[in-house]
Residue, then its C-alpha position, 0 to 999 in steps of 0.5 A: m500499500s502506498h500513498v502516492f498518485y502515481r501516473r501509471p498506477a497499474f506499473p509496479h514501480p521499483r524503487a530507483v536508489r542509484g545511478e551513475g551515467v546511464y544506468l539506474w539500479d532499483a532496491e533489489g539490485r538489477r541494474y537499468i540502461d536508461a535508454s530515454g534519459g528518463a522524458i529525455v531528460v537525463n543529457v548528462g547522466h546519472g550521478v553526477r557529483e559537480i552538480a549535486r555539490a553545486m546544488g548542496e552548497q548552494a542551497a547552504q548559502v541562500a536557497y531561496v528569496h522572492a525573485t520580485l526582491f532579490t537576485t543571486e550570484a549563481l542566477e547572475a552568472y548562469s545568464e552570463e554564461l548561457a548569453r553566450r551559447v544562445p542563438l538569440a541576441d542580446p538575451r533576457f532569460y525568464y527562470l520557471t520550474s517546468g517546460s509547461e510554465g515556460i509555455e505559459a510565460a512564452i504566450k503570455f510575453a508575447r501577447q504582451v509584446q505585441v500589445a507593447r508594439g501598439a497592436p492589441s488586437r493580436y492574442l493568437i498563437i499558431s501552433r502546430w497538430g503533433s506538437y507537445h508543449g505542456a500540459t497545464l491548461g494554455a499549454l494544452a490550447v497550443t499543443g497538438k496531441p488531440k489524446m492529452r487535450a480531449l478531457y480538458a478541450p472545454m476548459f481552455r481556449d483553443q487556439p489554431h493549429i496547421p499541419p506538421p512537416y511530417c514527410y513520412r506521412c505527408p498531411f498534403g499526399a506530396t512528397y518533398p521537395a515537389c510539395d513545394l513546403a506545403c506544410a510551412r506555407a501553411l502557415e501563411t494560410e492560417i494567418l490570413r485566414h484568422g486575419p494577421d492583425q489577430v495572430a501574435a505568434f509561431l510556436a514549435e518545437p525545431v524537431g518534433g518531440a514525442t507526441m511524434g518521436a523526432v521528426v526533423p523538418p525537411e530542409g527550407y522548412w524553418p528559413l520559410v516560416r521565418e519569412i512569413c513570421d517576418r512577413y505578418g509580424l509574428l514572434l517566432i517561439a522555438d520550444e526547445v524544451m527536448t531538442g535543448f542542451g546537446r540533445t540534437g547535436r548542436w547546443f539548441g535545435m534551431e541551429h541546425f537549421g540557420v533561422e533565429p528565433d524571436g524566443m525560446v522555452m527551455g527545460k530538461g537537460a538545462t539541468g539534466g533532471y537534477f532541478p526543476l528548472s524552465i527558461l524562457a529566453v526572449r530577445g533584449s530588444d521586446v523586453e525593453a518594450i514592454q517595460r517601456a510600455h507597461g513597467e513590468f511583465v505581468h506574469g509571476g511564479t512563486f519559485s520562479h528564478h531559483a537560486v538552487g535551480a540557477a546552480a544547478a544549470l550552470a554546473t549542468l552547463r560547465y560539465i557539458e562544456a568540460h566532456d564536449l558532450v554536444r559534439a559527443a550527442a552529434e558523433k554518437g548520435a550518428y552511431l546510434g541512428r546508424r545501428l537502429r537502420e542496420v539492426l531493426s530495419d528488416l523487421p516487418w513492424v518498422g516503418d519508419i526510423r528518424g532523429i538527429g543527434m542522440m535523439w531517435a525515434v522508432e515507427f511502427v506499423a502493421d503493414r509497411r506497404t500501406k504504413e497502416p498504423f495498429p489499432p490503438g487497443r493494442h498498444f504496441a510501443q508501450a508493450i515493446c517498451d515493457r519488454a525491454f524494460e524486463r531486459g533492463v532497458l527504459l525506453y520512452p513509449g509514443h502513441g497517437g502520432v497519426d492523427g491523435v488516435r492511432g500510432d505507435h513510436l517510441m523513442v531511444a535518446p540515452p544521455l550524451v555520455v552512452t558509449e558505443a558498447q552501451i548502444d550496441e547493448i539498447v539495439e539488441v534488446l529493442r529488437t528481441a523486445v520488437v520481435e516478441v511483441g510483434s509475433g505475440h510472444 
């Protein structure tokens, strides 16, 4: 009997007692390879003493101050170092505690910037179907995962969505490059449908995250989106919660596409899971516009700008740099992708293998020729992850990516410290699990 309200009540939940590198151990002494970094969070690996030590020292010195009254050395030092890494001119950072909170802040910021610019009718935030931006009501309004939205839809004010850049299942039935980037041009269509004077921003993941699984947009997609945003005066906000801090083989996902956003939301890898922290990064000029018009950003949070979070993030950033983990993600990530294709491509249930850096996904189908997905009740990807769990490998399942109801995939995204030998073990266990579930064993 436990008094814990578990997210997955029927799962046994062994007690994790120790972590080191890519490994976790439970109370029974069983070892697991964390092949997904939890929910694509643990970029630097488990058990990094430098991060734990920095958090303890900061907590002993000063753990909490209210952000409207004080700053801290940790916060200022981290902001200075982060500013040299983000692809934003003269950035400013607003610190919160979860990706959902960061998205809520970004939505509000976009609205307030447009009002400060003299466009008070702009309030809509366009996003994409097949996206995930968080679980709070504001974030759900821009999230494009119908299964998560349906129960709460009467409780939030919905926002417009456009089709995703999902070449394996092109929403327009076209083939790249003959498609003429219809998925990007859909943004202009949606802006004009509502009226440019109503739309404040476009929000999207640089690389599709958990809802569709490591979907990399085709070449030219992001430059065209940037051009459309500029043409109609929209802010371009990149949801880098999953893709940031080296996960894709660059510091941030948008750097692959040569496009500078107006704002970024970061989380997960910022502290590698050692502290709940998210970051809204925006242009200094937009912050100054708000200050001139309104005096301050109309937003807040009890645990915003947290000193211990900043200390954890600073230690994490320095660890990434000291161990060259961004380069490691690019090089070992290429090895991971190659091994996934070599080991899984012949299986009849494997429809697509895609990804970038250390962020990969395998999509499963009932029929490779037609790309017909499995019925939702089959829980195909979850069953594979459960089989892999029994063999000591942790993966991250996804479902509903085809149309919000159907579709199965899983993500393979281990900590950036993973070795080639560990990648080989992950992929072999994954193959065994896929064969067992696909064969009905």
